C-alpha positions as CSV (number, residue, x, y, z in Angstrom):
1,X,-71.1,165.6,-26.1
2,X,-74.3,167.1,-25.0
3,X,-75.2,170.8,-25.2
4,X,-75.3,171.0,-21.4
5,X,-71.9,169.6,-21.0
6,X,-70.5,172.2,-23.5
7,X,-72.1,174.9,-21.4
8,X,-70.5,173.6,-18.3
9,X,-67.2,173.2,-20.1
10,X,-67.1,176.8,-21.3
11,X,-67.7,178.2,-17.8
12,X,-65.1,175.8,-16.4
13,X,-62.5,176.8,-18.9
14,X,-63.0,180.5,-18.1
15,X,-62.8,179.9,-14.4
16,X,-59.7,177.8,-14.8
17,X,-58.0,180.5,-16.9
18,X,-58.9,183.2,-14.4
19,X,-57.6,181.2,-11.5
20,X,-54.4,179.8,-13.0
21,X,-53.2,182.1,-15.7
22,X,-54.3,185.6,-15.1
23,X,-57.2,187.3,-13.3
24,X,-57.8,189.4,-16.4
25,X,-59.5,186.4,-18.1
26,X,-62.5,186.8,-15.7
27,X,-64.1,189.2,-18.1
28,X,-64.7,186.2,-20.4
29,X,-67.5,185.2,-18.1
30,X,-69.6,188.0,-19.7
31,X,-69.9,186.3,-23.1
32,X,-69.6,182.8,-21.7
33,X,-72.7,183.0,-19.3
34,X,-75.3,183.7,-22.1
35,X,-73.7,181.0,-24.3
36,X,-73.8,178.5,-21.4
37,X,-77.4,179.5,-20.6
38,X,-78.5,178.9,-24.2
39,X,-76.6,175.6,-24.4
40,X,-78.1,174.4,-21.1
41,X,-81.6,175.2,-22.2
42,X,-81.0,173.3,-25.4
43,X,-79.6,170.4,-23.5
44,X,-82.6,170.4,-21.1
45,X,-85.0,170.3,-24.0
46,X,-83.1,167.5,-25.7
47,X,-83.2,165.6,-22.4
48,X,-87.0,166.0,-22.2
49,X,-87.3,164.9,-25.8
50,X,-85.1,161.9,-25.2
51,X,-87.0,160.9,-22.2
52,X,-90.3,161.1,-24.1
53,X,-88.9,158.9,-26.9
54,X,-87.4,156.5,-24.4
55,X,-90.8,156.1,-22.7
56,X,-92.6,155.7,-26.0
57,X,-90.1,153.1,-27.4
58,X,-89.7,151.5,-24.0
59,X,-85.9,152.0,-24.3
60,X,-83.2,153.0,-21.9
61,X,-83.7,156.0,-19.6
62,X,-80.2,156.6,-18.3
63,X,-78.8,159.0,-20.9
64,X,-82.0,161.1,-21.3
65,X,-82.3,161.4,-17.5
66,X,-78.6,162.3,-17.1
67,X,-78.9,165.0,-19.8
68,X,-82.0,166.4,-18.2
69,X,-80.5,166.5,-14.8
70,X,-77.3,168.1,-16.1
71,X,-79.3,170.7,-18.0
72,X,-81.5,171.6,-15.1
73,X,-78.5,171.8,-12.7
74,X,-76.6,174.1,-15.0
75,X,-79.7,176.3,-15.6
76,X,-80.1,176.6,-11.8
77,X,-76.5,177.4,-11.2
78,X,-76.3,180.0,-14.0
79,X,-79.6,181.5,-12.9
80,X,-78.3,181.8,-9.3
81,X,-75.0,183.3,-10.5
82,X,-76.8,185.9,-12.6
83,X,-79.3,186.8,-9.8
84,X,-76.4,187.3,-7.3
85,X,-77.2,184.4,-5.0
86,X,-73.5,183.6,-4.7
87,X,-72.3,187.0,-3.6
């Protein structure tokens, strides 16, 4: 599982807990957001590195591009959430 997927999974689990079990679980977003941000940045860097190696080795591009897009999308979503664009 890629680092970006783990970042998205952590936020998804916290939101699922807050919606279904108890609203008190919403405070878990405070530690989950920085963890997701770091994991998404790591996933984006790994996607760029994978894309570079795929171009160099003339290999397949699908998984590096998917990791790169997932990482950039998650970084954008977390950045917008932190800046207050959703409120």
